[in-house]
DOFI-506118 format. One record per residue (C-alpha): residue in one letter; z, x, y. Coordinates in steps of 0.2 Angstrom, whole numbers, padded with zeros to 4 digits, always signed. Layout:
// residues N
AZXY
...
// end
This chain:
// residues 718
M+0251-0191+0335
R+0261-0188+0321
H+0258-0205+0312
M+0238-0200+0316
I+0241-0185+0306
K+0247-0193+0291
I+0234-0206+0292
I+0219-0194+0292
L+0228-0185+0278
L+0230-0199+0269
L+0212-0204+0271
G+0205-0188+0266
L+0216-0189+0249
C+0208-0206+0246
L+0190-0199+0249
N+0193-0185+0237
V+0200-0197+0223
V+0184-0207+0226
S+0173-0193+0226
A+0181-0186+0210
Q+0180-0203+0201
Q+0160-0205+0206
S+0156-0186+0199
S+0163-0193+0182
V+0153-0208+0180
G+0134-0213+0176
T+0124-0226+0174
I+0113-0236+0161
S+0099-0247+0162
I+0096-0257+0147
F+0079-0267+0145
L+0076-0281+0131
L+0059-0286+0126
K+0051-0298+0114
D+0034-0294+0108
G+0033-0286+0126
I+0041-0301+0135
P+0057-0299+0145
L+0072-0307+0137
K+0083-0317+0149
G+0101-0320+0147
N+0105-0310+0132
E+0121-0303+0127
V+0125-0282+0129
L+0143-0279+0123
I+0149-0262+0129
D+0161-0254+0118
G+0167-0270+0109
K+0176-0277+0126
T+0165-0282+0140
K+0150-0292+0138
Y+0135-0293+0152
L+0120-0303+0152
T+0102-0297+0156
D+0093-0305+0170
E+0076-0312+0172
D+0068-0295+0170
G+0076-0294+0153
A+0088-0281+0160
T+0105-0275+0166
K+0110-0260+0175
L+0128-0253+0172
T+0140-0241+0178
L+0151-0232+0165
P+0162-0215+0164
T+0154-0201+0156
G+0154-0198+0138
K+0149-0208+0122
H+0149-0227+0122
L+0144-0241+0109
I+0131-0253+0115
E+0127-0269+0104
I+0115-0281+0107
V+0112-0299+0102
A+0095-0305+0106
K+0089-0323+0106
D+0074-0332+0115
T+0073-0345+0127
E+0075-0358+0113
G+0091-0351+0106
T+0083-0343+0090
N+0090-0328+0085
L+0079-0312+0085
G+0091-0299+0078
Y+0106-0288+0080
S+0107-0270+0083
K+0121-0257+0090
K+0118-0240+0096
N+0129-0226+0101
V+0123-0218+0117
E+0129-0203+0129
I+0132-0207+0148
K+0130-0191+0159
T+0136-0188+0176
N+0126-0195+0190
R+0112-0198+0177
D+0104-0214+0173
T+0102-0218+0153
Q+0088-0229+0149
V+0089-0239+0133
V+0074-0251+0127
A+0076-0263+0114
S+0060-0270+0107
F+0061-0287+0097
S+0046-0293+0087
A+0044-0307+0075
K+0034-0294+0064
E+0047-0282+0061
K+0065-0284+0053
S+0074-0272+0064
P+0071-0270+0083
N+0065-0252+0089
I+0076-0243+0100
D+0071-0230+0113
I+0084-0220+0122
D+0078-0213+0138
V+0060-0220+0138
P+0053-0228+0153
V+0049-0247+0152
G+0030-0246+0146
K+0017-0261+0151
V+0022-0278+0145
L+0009-0286+0133
E+0010-0304+0128
N+0008-0307+0110
T+0009-0322+0098
K+0011-0324+0079
K+0009-0338+0067
V+0027-0345+0062
D+0029-0353+0045
V+0033-0373+0046
A+0050-0377+0041
Q+0050-0390+0026
G+0067-0399+0029
T+0084-0391+0028
G+0095-0383+0016
I+0112-0375+0016
I+0117-0356+0015
N+0134-0354+0008
G+0142-0336+0008
R+0156-0325+0008
V+0158-0308+0018
I+0168-0295+0008
S+0173-0276+0014
S+0164-0264+0001
E+0181-0256-0001
G+0192-0265-0011
K+0182-0281-0009
R+0193-0290+0003
A+0186-0305+0013
I+0182-0302+0031
S+0186-0315+0042
G+0178-0318+0060
A+0162-0310+0056
R+0148-0316+0066
I+0132-0323+0057
F+0116-0325+0063
V+0101-0333+0055
R+0085-0325+0061
G+0072-0338+0068
T+0086-0352+0071
S+0099-0355+0083
V+0113-0353+0069
D+0128-0343+0076
A+0143-0345+0065
R+0159-0336+0060
T+0167-0333+0043
D+0183-0342+0039
A+0201-0332+0034
N+0193-0332+0016
G+0178-0323+0022
R+0167-0338+0019
F+0154-0347+0030
S+0141-0362+0027
V+0126-0365+0039
K+0113-0377+0040
V+0094-0369+0040
P+0076-0373+0040
A+0070-0376+0021
G+0054-0367+0014
I+0052-0353+0025
N+0058-0333+0024
L+0074-0331+0032
A+0086-0316+0037
I+0103-0315+0038
S+0112-0303+0050
V+0132-0300+0049
V+0140-0293+0063
H+0159-0286+0064
S+0167-0275+0077
A+0176-0266+0063
Y+0161-0264+0052
S+0144-0260+0051
A+0132-0274+0052
A+0121-0279+0037
T+0105-0289+0036
V+0098-0298+0020
N+0079-0302+0021
G+0070-0313+0010
I+0080-0328+0008
K+0071-0345+0005
V+0080-0361+0003
Q+0072-0376-0003
N+0074-0393+0004
G+0089-0402+0000
R+0096-0386-0009
T+0109-0375-0007
V+0110-0354-0009
S+0124-0343-0011
K+0124-0325-0004
S+0139-0312-0006
I+0137-0299+0007
S+0146-0283+0008
L+0150-0273+0024
T+0154-0256+0025
P+0169-0251+0036
A+0163-0244+0053
S+0173-0228+0050
M+0161-0224+0035
E+0145-0226+0045
L+0134-0213+0054
E+0134-0210+0072
E+0116-0217+0074
F+0114-0235+0068
V+0109-0239+0051
V+0106-0256+0044
L+0116-0259+0028
A+0108-0272+0016
P+0120-0278+0002
K+0120-0268-0014
I+0101-0267-0023
E+0101-0263-0042
G+0091-0247-0043
S+0093-0243-0024
L+0093-0225-0019
S+0111-0230-0011
S+0118-0238-0026
V+0112-0224-0037
V+0121-0211-0026
Q+0137-0221-0025
E+0138-0221-0044
E+0133-0202-0045
K+0149-0200-0033
K+0160-0211-0045
I+0156-0202-0062
N+0169-0190-0068
A+0155-0180-0078
I+0140-0169-0074
A+0126-0183-0072
N+0110-0188-0063
I+0104-0205-0060
L+0087-0212-0056
G+0084-0228-0048
S+0070-0241-0048
E+0066-0236-0031
E+0065-0219-0034
L+0053-0222-0050
S+0042-0233-0040
K+0040-0221-0024
K+0036-0207-0037
G+0022-0217-0046
D+0032-0215-0063
S+0025-0225-0076
S+0037-0222-0090
A+0055-0216-0093
A+0047-0200-0100
G+0038-0196-0083
A+0053-0199-0073
L+0065-0187-0083
K+0053-0173-0080
R+0060-0172-0063
V+0079-0169-0068
A+0086-0152-0069
G+0089-0147-0086
I+0078-0159-0095
T+0063-0153-0103
L+0049-0166-0112
V+0038-0159-0127
G+0027-0174-0130
N+0038-0189-0128
T+0054-0180-0135
V+0069-0176-0124
Y+0076-0158-0123
V+0093-0158-0114
R+0096-0140-0108
G+0085-0133-0121
L+0093-0143-0135
G+0082-0154-0146
D+0084-0173-0149
R+0097-0170-0164
Y+0108-0165-0151
S+0105-0179-0139
N+0108-0198-0138
V+0096-0210-0130
E+0104-0228-0129
M+0099-0245-0119
N+0111-0254-0109
G+0124-0244-0116
L+0119-0248-0134
P+0111-0237-0146
L+0092-0237-0152
P+0084-0234-0169
S+0071-0221-0171
P+0054-0226-0177
H+0053-0210-0184
P+0060-0204-0201
V+0067-0186-0195
K+0070-0189-0178
R+0086-0197-0170
T+0080-0202-0154
V+0066-0214-0147
P+0050-0209-0138
L+0053-0212-0121
D+0036-0215-0116
I+0038-0233-0123
F+0049-0239-0108
P+0037-0243-0094
S+0045-0241-0077
G+0044-0259-0071
V+0058-0264-0085
I+0069-0251-0079
K+0084-0253-0066
S+0091-0235-0068
I+0091-0220-0081
K+0108-0211-0082
V+0106-0192-0088
Q+0123-0186-0093
K+0126-0167-0098
S+0144-0166-0102
A+0155-0177-0113
T+0165-0191-0108
G+0176-0203-0119
D+0163-0219-0118
I+0147-0210-0124
P+0145-0208-0143
A+0154-0195-0154
G+0136-0188-0159
F+0135-0180-0141
G+0129-0162-0142
G+0118-0160-0128
G+0115-0174-0117
Y+0116-0192-0116
I+0103-0204-0109
D+0107-0222-0105
I+0091-0234-0099
R+0097-0249-0091
T+0085-0263-0089
K+0083-0274-0074
D+0095-0291-0073
A+0092-0296-0055
V+0077-0300-0046
K+0076-0300-0026
E+0060-0311-0026
N+0050-0322-0039
Y+0033-0315-0041
L+0019-0314-0056
K+0008-0299-0056
V-0005-0293-0067
T-0014-0277-0069
L-0030-0271-0076
G-0035-0254-0078
A-0049-0243-0085
K-0046-0224-0090
G-0058-0209-0097
N-0059-0191-0098
T-0072-0177-0098
N-0076-0181-0116
T-0079-0201-0113
G-0095-0204-0119
D-0099-0188-0131
T-0103-0191-0148
V-0087-0186-0159
Y-0081-0190-0176
T-0072-0205-0183
Y-0069-0215-0199
Q-0070-0234-0203
G-0053-0242-0199
S-0049-0261-0200
S-0055-0274-0190
S-0038-0277-0183
D-0035-0260-0177
W-0036-0263-0158
M-0021-0275-0161
G-0011-0258-0168
I-0011-0266-0185
D-0020-0262-0201
D-0026-0278-0210
G-0024-0270-0226
Y-0040-0261-0227
R-0031-0243-0229
A-0018-0250-0239
I-0015-0241-0256
P-0016-0256-0269
A+0002-0265-0273
E+0001-0262-0291
I-0003-0244-0289
L+0013-0242-0278
N+0024-0255-0288
Q+0020-0244-0306
S+0025-0226-0296
A+0041-0233-0288
I+0055-0222-0293
T+0071-0228-0300
V+0087-0218-0299
G+0091-0214-0317
E+0075-0217-0325
A+0062-0205-0329
V+0047-0202-0316
T+0031-0211-0324
S+0013-0203-0323
F-0002-0213-0324
D-0007-0208-0342
E-0008-0216-0359
A+0006-0206-0365
F+0016-0217-0353
G+0010-0234-0359
Y-0006-0238-0348
T-0023-0241-0355
Q-0038-0233-0350
E-0044-0249-0343
Q-0029-0249-0331
L-0031-0231-0326
D-0050-0234-0322
Q-0045-0249-0312
Y-0033-0239-0301
M-0045-0225-0298
T-0059-0239-0292
E-0046-0247-0280
I-0039-0234-0272
V-0057-0227-0266
N-0062-0244-0261
R-0064-0242-0243
E-0076-0231-0233
L-0070-0213-0231
K-0083-0203-0224
P-0082-0198-0205
K-0094-0205-0193
K-0101-0201-0178
W-0096-0212-0164
N-0098-0212-0144
L-0079-0211-0136
P-0076-0227-0127
F-0066-0228-0111
G-0047-0233-0113
G-0040-0248-0104
K-0023-0255-0100
L-0017-0273-0096
G-0001-0276-0088
I+0009-0293-0085
E+0026-0293-0076
G+0035-0307-0069
A+0052-0313-0061
Y+0061-0329-0057
Q+0078-0332-0049
T+0084-0349-0048
E+0101-0356-0043
I+0108-0369-0055
A+0125-0372-0046
P+0133-0365-0031
E+0137-0347-0034
Q+0128-0348-0051
T+0111-0340-0054
I+0098-0336-0067
N+0088-0321-0067
V+0073-0322-0079
F+0061-0304-0080
V+0046-0303-0091
N+0035-0287-0094
Y+0021-0284-0107
N+0010-0269-0106
Y-0006-0267-0119
D-0014-0250-0118
Q-0029-0241-0127
D-0032-0222-0126
Y-0046-0213-0133
R-0046-0193-0134
Y-0055-0179-0141
R-0050-0161-0143
E-0059-0146-0150
E-0049-0131-0153
N-0054-0114-0159
Y-0040-0103-0169
F-0039-0085-0174
S-0026-0077-0184
Y-0026-0057-0183
A-0017-0045-0196
Y-0005-0031-0190
N-0011-0013-0192
K+0006-0005-0197
E-0001+0013-0195
E-0008+0011-0177
D+0005-0002-0171
K-0007-0015-0166
L-0018-0030-0172
Y-0033-0028-0179
S-0048-0032-0167
E-0057-0043-0180
P-0048-0059-0184
E-0042-0061-0202
Q-0044-0081-0200
Y-0052-0090-0188
G-0061-0109-0186
T-0064-0126-0176
V-0052-0140-0177
Y-0060-0157-0171
R-0048-0170-0167
T-0052-0188-0162
T-0037-0199-0158
E-0037-0218-0155
N-0020-0227-0147
Y-0015-0244-0146
S+0001-0248-0140
H+0012-0265-0137
T+0026-0265-0126
A+0036-0281-0121
M+0052-0285-0114
F+0062-0301-0109
N+0078-0301-0098
L+0089-0317-0096
S+0103-0314-0085
Y+0117-0325-0078
N+0128-0321-0063
Y+0142-0333-0058
A+0149-0328-0040
D+0148-0308-0045
V+0163-0312-0056
L+0154-0315-0074
H+0137-0308-0079
L+0128-0310-0095
K+0111-0302-0099
Y+0101-0305-0115
T+0088-0291-0117
K+0073-0292-0130
L+0062-0277-0133
Y+0047-0275-0144
T+0037-0260-0146
L+0021-0255-0157
H+0013-0239-0155
S-0002-0235-0167
E-0013-0221-0169
S-0029-0217-0179
E-0033-0200-0181
T-0049-0191-0188
R-0046-0173-0189
I-0058-0160-0196
T-0054-0141-0197
D-0070-0131-0202
G-0064-0112-0205
I-0053-0100-0214
A-0035-0105-0215
N-0021-0105-0225
S-0015-0092-0240
D-0031-0094-0250
D-0042-0087-0237
D-0057-0098-0241
W-0069-0105-0229
K-0066-0125-0230
I-0070-0141-0221
R-0054-0150-0221
Y-0053-0169-0218
S-0039-0179-0214
L-0040-0197-0210
N-0023-0204-0204
W-0016-0221-0198
D+0001-0222-0191
E+0011-0237-0185
R+0029-0237-0177
S+0037-0252-0170
M+0054-0257-0165
N+0062-0274-0163
I+0078-0275-0153
D+0090-0290-0147
Q+0105-0286-0136
L+0118-0297-0127
S+0130-0288-0113
G+0141-0293-0100
D+0155-0290-0088
F+0170-0301-0082
K+0181-0297-0067
Y+0199-0304-0067
R+0216-0300-0062
F+0230-0297-0073
L+0248-0293-0067
N+0242-0291-0049
Y+0229-0277-0055
D+0209-0280-0054
N+0201-0278-0071
K+0184-0278-0077
L+0180-0282-0095
M+0163-0274-0102
F+0157-0280-0119
G+0139-0279-0126
M+0131-0281-0145
E+0115-0277-0153
L+0103-0280-0167
A+0090-0268-0170
K+0077-0263-0182
A+0063-0248-0183
K+0049-0247-0194
L+0037-0233-0197
N+0021-0238-0207
Q+0007-0226-0214
P-0002-0237-0227
G-0015-0224-0234
N-0019-0208-0226
Y-0032-0198-0235
K-0035-0180-0236
Y-0048-0168-0245
A-0059-0152-0243
Y-0076-0147-0244
L-0079-0127-0250
R-0090-0115-0243
D-0097-0099-0255
I-0095-0084-0244
R-0103-0067-0251
F-0092-0053-0248
D-0104-0048-0233
G-0098-0066-0224
V-0115-0074-0227
V-0113-0092-0232
Q-0121-0097-0248
G-0127-0115-0252
D-0120-0131-0244
P-0102-0135-0244
Y-0095-0145-0259
L-0080-0155-0263
D-0067-0143-0269
R-0059-0148-0285
F-0043-0136-0283
S-0040-0142-0265
P-0027-0157-0261
N-0038-0172-0262
V-0024-0184-0260
F-0020-0202-0252
L-0003-0203-0244
N+0009-0219-0240
L+0024-0219-0230
T+0036-0232-0226
S+0053-0230-0216
D+0064-0247-0210
D+0079-0243-0201
D+0093-0257-0196
L+0105-0255-0183
N+0120-0264-0178
A+0131-0260-0162
L+0144-0267-0153
Y+0156-0261-0139
I+0170-0269-0130
K+0181-0260-0115
N+0192-0264-0101
K+0193-0256-0084
T+0209-0257-0074
D+0210-0252-0055
I+0230-0243-0056
N+0230-0238-0039
I+0243-0225-0043
F+0240-0210-0033
S+0225-0215-0023
K+0214-0230-0022
K+0201-0223-0035
D+0213-0223-0049
T+0207-0231-0063
L+0213-0234-0083
E+0197-0236-0095
I+0201-0242-0114
G+0189-0247-0126
M+0179-0246-0143
S+0162-0245-0150
H+0154-0249-0167
S+0138-0246-0174
K+0131-0246-0192
K+0114-0240-0196
S+0105-0240-0212
R+0087-0233-0219
K+0075-0237-0234
S+0062-0225-0234
R+0048-0221-0248
Y+0035-0209-0248
N+0021-0209-0261
K+0008-0197-0264
Y-0006-0198-0276
Q-0019-0183-0281
I-0037-0187-0285
D-0040-0176-0300
Q-0058-0171-0303
G-0066-0165-0319
Q-0078-0150-0322
G-0095-0152-0318
D-0108-0149-0306
K-0105-0144-0286
L-0104-0160-0277
T-0113-0158-0260
V-0116-0174-0254
N-0104-0184-0244
I-0087-0192-0250
D-0094-0210-0251
T-0110-0205-0260
I-0098-0196-0273
Y-0088-0211-0276
D-0102-0222-0278
N-0110-0211-0290
N-0094-0206-0301
V-0081-0219-0298
R-0086-0235-0293
N-0101-0235-0304
N-0093-0222-0316
T-0075-0218-0318
D-0078-0202-0331
L-0077-0189-0318
F-0061-0193-0307
S-0044-0200-0311
V-0028-0205-0299
N-0011-0199-0304
I+0005-0197-0295
A+0008-0181-0286
F+0025-0184-0279
R+0040-0178-0288
P+0057-0179-0281
// end
């Protein structure tokens, strides 16, 4: 009897233990589908230890302890073709069944994972696949994103094939794959987050090399995230760079520019905190361009404007930009002229796929088709170049050149000029159509050509070519009314009636070319070389007519300004970097050199005015006439900037206090020269009758056929 009681007590204790164990477990049902069809015999790995296979229904049901578990799925079809890889953290609850449905599809790059969702209706689907054209080889190396260490034992899957390989002790792998079709490589390792590289195409009999970086599993989020290799300009690469900068800085990547639809660097920078754009000029924290530096690929750029330091940012189309760095605090590697801000525009040097893109566009505004004023230009204006039609004659420019140490000449017989010469100068300088004419404002247009090409010239050696060209026409008309009020001191307010008023009619025609060529070489991510060619030409024709009272004379005049402006930049750059080890330290040598030219050309702008006679009661008397006392001048301005620059710097990972410690040393040098010339020629008018006809008729009657009334002289006196 005593032994029976012991047995009963022992059985009761065992039942309690079993009951306790049963109360701390749950179940999980896993379903694997491809386009709605169950996947049989596929691997399901639990917590990196225990492997299970799905049954003929593509399902497996497991009993697991409560809590969080890591589920890894390796999916293959009945022919052994890799469909993809995924892993997911799921939570098992006591006495409850958790359902996981993993849907793989040939249409999608990543599987769709649903948790606690019942299995839906199975639908059969078919897909047309690319036909392989022979075979090729993919060589690769798998490294850690931290320390760039080789990862051995990483599992390699090539989607759409039966390839299933592992990396060797040096992290390298080599697999034979179908040629001529787009492939995706998935890399899996239990200690790292998985990575998938898409869009790989191998030519028949050729070899493609890829370097794939895996992030340690401790750095990944709880939810599964597919991490691709570093893509230049991507959001992840931008975030990583911002984290490493020891300064106040923002970085805009090409991915963000593309998502926001920015057409140029100027449009992108509007979203950066502390940056203001006035026209196409950048202001950093309220400080103008004289306090800012704009560089391209770490090298300074000349300005096509004679009184500005920085280049206009709208000349950089977003298609050529890899990233834009905006730095608001000083560091040792930026120019010494830093005062308010530093902007570095990095151009693309690597492409993800070969492509050619051509874009055509038309644009208009509310004034398109309206009758506006313009003036006669040259036949090559549409190209952004004046063919010499507006140019002041070369003999006049040569005779009026200023020589240091010599007296400034004047077009007068006292300086040795004959009357025949002076008459000839006057005739030649007005030998063009100068009167404004009416014109229907046309539509604008745009042409863009962009292409990229990547080729592997040898194992782990690639060449990238990137070309971008944009041509743009833009026509605008603006009408402004202006008012100027005097101040009433006695009543401490403005007078109710304006003292000066009038209307400004402004028509602009803009023509621009922007071309960029990038040629880069990459050897195993150890040596990078990049050649960049940038050429820009922006030209503007302006017709401005101001009808009203203005300036200090308080006369009512019709002022005419006929302007043409050409601004160009021509830049050649060579830059690169080289990674090496010295004395057991990792080093990176970076270098760059540049030859750049910027030009400004205003060949022959013209300004003149007609005067209206007004009685004391404000009534206009008679027709307006050419005012002999107002500026009647031809203007010429040229500016040529030459800029040579270079830099070299070395970065060493010293790892004294932490793995992030670095020592950087380098030097930079730049030399800039400018040659600028300004010419101003006054058209003097003798006394005579009031000339009320248009300016061309006046010159026909009094200059081109008779030179007694007008003469030209040098008005600029330095």
